[in-house]
N, C-alpha and C positions, 0 to 999 in steps of 0.2 A: 184939862192939863195932862201932858204927856206923862205916862207912868214909867219912871226909870228905876231900874233896880241894879245895884252894884253887887257882883258875885265874886266870892274868892275861893270857892271849892266846888266840887262836883254836885254835892247835894244842893247847894245854893243855886247853882245854874239850872238844875232840874226843876226846883221849886219856882224859880223866876219864870221859866218857860210855861209852867202849868198855871201860873197865877194870873196870866193875862198881861204880863209886863209888855209895853210896846217898845222899850229900849232896854237892852241888857248890856252892862258894861263889865268886862272881864278885867279884874284887877290881879296882876301877878300871874303865875303859871299854875294852871289847873290841870291835875292828872286824874285818871281813874274814872272818867265818865264814859259811858257807852255812847254810841252815835246820838247826836241831838237833832231834832227837827225844829226849825223855826216856823212858827205859825204865820199865816198870812199877815203881811204888813209889819213884821217885827224886825228891828234893827238890832244887830249885834256889833258892839264896838269893843276895841281894845283900850283899856285904861293904861295905867303905868305898868310897862313890861307885860302887857297882856298876851297870853298864849294859852291855847287849848291843846292838850296832848292826848291823843287817843291810841288805843291798841288795835282798833279795827277801823271801820268807816268813821269819817269826821262829822261835819255839819251838812245836814240836809235842808235845802231851801224848798220853799213851797210856792209862794207868789209875793211880789212886790216886797222882797227883802233886801236890806243893805247890811253888808258886812264891811267894816272899815277898821283900819289901824290895828290889825290883829294878826298874829301868827297862829297857824293851825298846823300841827304836827301829828303825823301818824306814821305807820310802816310805809316805806316808799312804794310798795306794790298795791297799797289801799287807795281809796278816794278820800282826799281831804275835804273837798266841797263837791256836793252832788245834788240832784234834784229829785223831788217826788213826782214820778211819772203818772200818778193817778190824778193829778190836778190838771184839769183841762186847760186853764189859762194861767200861766205863770206870771203874768204881768211883766214888770221890769225887775230883773235881778241886778243889783249894783254891787260891784266889788271895788273897793278903793284902798290902796295902801294895804294889801294883803300878802303875806308870805306864807307858803305852804311846803311841808314835805308830805308827798302824796299828790295824786292827780287831781286836777280841777276838771270835773266831767259834768257837762250840762247838755242834756239831750231832749229833744222833743220825740217821744215815742209813746207807746201804750195809749193812754188817754190824753197826754199832753198835746194840744193842737197849737198853742201860741206861747212864745216866750220872746222877750227882749233882754239882752244883756249889755250893760254899760259897765265897762271895766277900765280902771285907771290905775296903774301902779300895782300890777299882780306879778309876783315872783315865785315861780315854782322852782324852789331850790333843789329839790331831788324828787324823782319819781321813776318807777319801773313799771311800764305797761306792757311788758312782753307777753304776759299771760292773758291779755284780753282776747276773747273769742271773736268779737265783732271787729272785722277789719275790711275796709272797702277794697274791692278788687276791680282791676282794670288793666289793659294793656299788658296782660301776662303776669301781673304781680299783685300780692296783698300788700297793703300799707298798714304799719303799725299806728295805733292811736298816738296822740301827743300827751305830754305832761299836762298841757292846757288844751282841752278838747271841747268845741262846740259843734254839735252835729245834729242836723235835722234827719231823723231816721223814719219819718212818716212817709208812707207811700201816697197819701193824699196831697194833692196839689193845693188844697185849701188850708194846709198847715202853714204856719208863719213863724220863722226864727230869724230875728233881726239882731244886729250888734253894732256897737261902736267900741272899739278896743284901742287903748292908748297905754304905751309903756308896758307891754307884756314881755316878761323875760322868763327863760326857763334854763335850768342847769348851770353848773360851774365847772371849771376844769377839774376841780376835785370830785364833783358829783354830777357828772353829765346825765342827762335824761336817758334812760334805758328804753328807747322807743323814738318816736318823733318828738319834736319840741312843741311846736304850736300847730294845731290841727283844726281846720274848719271845714265843713262840708255839708252837703245835702243828700238826698236819696238818689241812688243810681243803680243801674243794673251791673251784671258782672263784666260788661264791656266797657264800663266806665262812662256810660251815657246817662244823663240826667233823666229820671223817670218818675219823679214824684215831688215831695216837698223840697223846697229851696232854703238855703241858708243865705241871707243877704247882709252886707255890712257896707257902711259908707267909708269906714276907715279901719284898717288893722295896722297899728303901729307897734313895732317890737323893739325891745332893748337887746341886751346880749343873750344869745341862745347858744347853748353847748350841748351836744348829744353824742352818745355812743349806743347805737340801736342794739348792739349785742347780737346781731345776725351771724349765724355760723359761716365760716369761710366757704366760699364756692357756692353758696345758695343762689339759685336763679330767680325764684318766684316770690321774693319777699324784699321790701324796701322800707326805709324810713325817709323822713326829711326834717331839716331844722325847722323850716316854715313850710307848711303844706296847705295849699288851697285846693281841696278835692273837687270832685265832680259835683254838679248841682249847687255850687257856691257862686254867688255874684257879689263882687267886691268893687266898689269904686276905686279905692286907693290902698295899696299896701306900701308901708314905708318901714324899711329896716334901718332904724336909727343906729342901733348897735351892731357889733359883728355877729355873724352866724357862723358857727364852726361845727362840723361833724367829724367824728373820729372812727366810725365803724364800717364794716362791710355794707355795701349798698346803701349807704346814708347819704341821700341827696342833701344838698344844702338848701336851695330854694326850689320849689317844685309847684307848678301850676297845672291842675287838671280842670280848673273851672273857668269862670268868666271874669277877667280882671280888666279894668280900664287902664289904670296906671300902676305900675310897680316900680318903686325907687329903692335902691339899696345904698345907703350912705356908708355903712360899716364894711369891713373886709368880709369876704366870702371865702371861707377856708374849709377844705376837705382833706383829711390825712388818711382816710381809709380806702380800701379797694373799691372800685366801681362807684365812687361817690362824685357825682356831677355837681358843678358849682350852681348852674341854673338850668333847669330842664322844663320844657313847655310841651304839654300835650293838649292844653286847652285853648281858650281864645283870649288873647291879650293885645291891647292897643299899643301901649307904650311901655318899654322897659329901659331903665336907666340904672347902671351899676357904677357908682361914683368912686369906689375903692377897688383895689385889685381882686380878681378871682385867682386863687392859688390852690392848686390840688397837688398832693404828693404821693398818693396811693397809686397802685398799678390799676390801669383802665379807668382812672378817675378823670373824666373830661371836664373842660371848662364850661362850655355852653352847648347845649343841644336844643335845636328846634326839630323835635321828632314829628309832631302832629299838630292839629289845631291850626290856629292862625296867629300871626304876630305882624304888626305894621312897622314898628320902629324899635330897634334895639341899639343901645349906646353903652359902650363899656370903657373903662379906663385902661385896664391892662389884663391880660389873661396869661397865666404861666402854669404849665403842668410839668411834672418831673417823672412820672411813673411810665413804665412800659405800657403801650396800648392806650395812653392818655391823650386823646385828641384835644386840640385847643378849642376849635369851633366846628361843629357839624350842623349843616342846615339841610333838611329833607323836605321843607315846604316852602312856598313863596314867602319872601321877606322883602318888602319895598325898600327898607333902608337899614343897613348895618354899619355902624361906626365903632372903631376902637381907636382911642386918642393915642395910645402908646403902642406897645408891642403885643403880638400874639406868639408865644414861645413855648416850645416843648423840647424836653431833653431826653425823653425815653425812646425805646425802640418797639419791638413787637411784644404784645402781651394780651392777656385775657381781660374781657370787659363785659358788663352786663348790657345786653340790648334786648328790650322787650321780653324780659323774663328768661332769657337764655344767655349763658356765658359763651362768647365768641372771641375769636382771636382778631385783634385790631392792631394797626400801627399808629404811632403817635404823630399823625399828620397835624400840622399847624392849623390849616383851614381846609375843610372838606365839604364840598357841595355834592350832595347825593342825588340820585334819580328822584325827580319831583321837585327839587329845590331850585328856585329862581330867586336870585338877588338882584333887584332893580339897580341899586346903587351900593357899592362897597367902598368904604373909606378907612384906611389904616394910617394912623398918624405916625407910627413908628414902623417896625419891620415885621414881616412873617418870618419866623426862624425856627429851624429844627437843629438839635444837636445829636440826636440819635443816629445809629447806624441803619442803613437800608430802609429809610423812610422817605416820604414825599412831603414837601413843605405846603404846597398849594395844589389841591386836587379838585377837578371839576369833572364829575363822572358822566358817562353817556346819559342823555335824558335830563340834564341839568344845565343851568345857565347863569352867568353873571353878565349883566347888561352894561354897567358902567363901573370902572374900576380905578381906584387911586390908592397906591401903597407907597407912601412917602419915603420910608426907610428901606424899600426894596425887599426881595425874597432871598433868604439864605438857607442853604442846606449844608451843615458843617460836619455831618457824620460820615463814616466811611460807607461808600456805596449809596449814598442818599442823592436825591435829585430834587431840584427846586420846583419843578412843575410836572403834572400829569393831567394834561387837558384832553378829555375825550368828548366833553360837552362843548358848550359855547362860552367863550370869555374873550374880551378884547386883550391884545397884546400890551405889555408894558412897554414904556418908551425904549428901553435897552435890551429887550428880550425878544 
């Protein structure tokens, strides 16, 4: 028979974990406990109004643990849930209907070689991870960890970290995560190349995510992301069911450095801070679909960037930017199919924006195809439009190409001294141009 113990204060919690209880049920709000460790196989459940409140680190899991229907509250800069890195095989860690103040941080490092995480209904209400020393580096920048972070830090390719994640949310408008929101990754070098243990997931499904990374204005070599798939991460499917919103300097909204088969965003993609890109790709991605608008309002905050890596198909509903230097779409690599069902519109002029770790001056072009960029088929259901002064609406630079082109709503340049086209590469002419 399973040994279950109900606990109502810190001493009862400690005694239950020491006594060999297999299921510990937290009734009410328990304060005053130091960090607790769940022995292998132990389940921690929330009973009526179940909540654990810590002043330092929270609950440490070991192997084959389940935490369900529980609030875990600590100082925002602490870890609410973390794991024992001296355990070689962490088995399956399950988190179900869990809310935290403080980071959820699960790592394979030190002696831990294997872990699987199955999470459904995790909400990191508040976390501040700006003080974390460990930050992946690549493409000229460091990336802050997330309020919810799963990371294989083992150099060994024999290590294994797998996950299925459903309904993971982080931050609120009142308590945005200070750092990235949801972060997954494997082991990589300083160039962002996978060099060791992988993180793999069949599904990453997110709810609402709100962040403000707190990066100092003008910083060039540090970023965050609302949802970040880092290097050496392989994910079958990312689905952003809720909206993803970032508010700070260099806060990307959706950012891929890894290997993703399909990425679908159902909710709005919103950036209000400087140099916050709606979706940016440095990794390998087969299919990208963004079903709600991408809206950015900060200076240098572009809508979509294909910087590096590979992407086969990209489909968007609408992209709108309003800051100076905030390009709508920028493509620097081959892209077989690009479709926007409505408009791509910018209203800014010239301004500073973060490009590969350096703040540079850009103009708010609606669609820019840079050297090395090749779009096989480009389809815009609405218009390409700019409202700012002295900008170009549709730019194809030398060494780039658009092979097939359909812009149903035409190309508009409504600002003073602006022009509709600057075609130095290869692109077909529109019917009336």
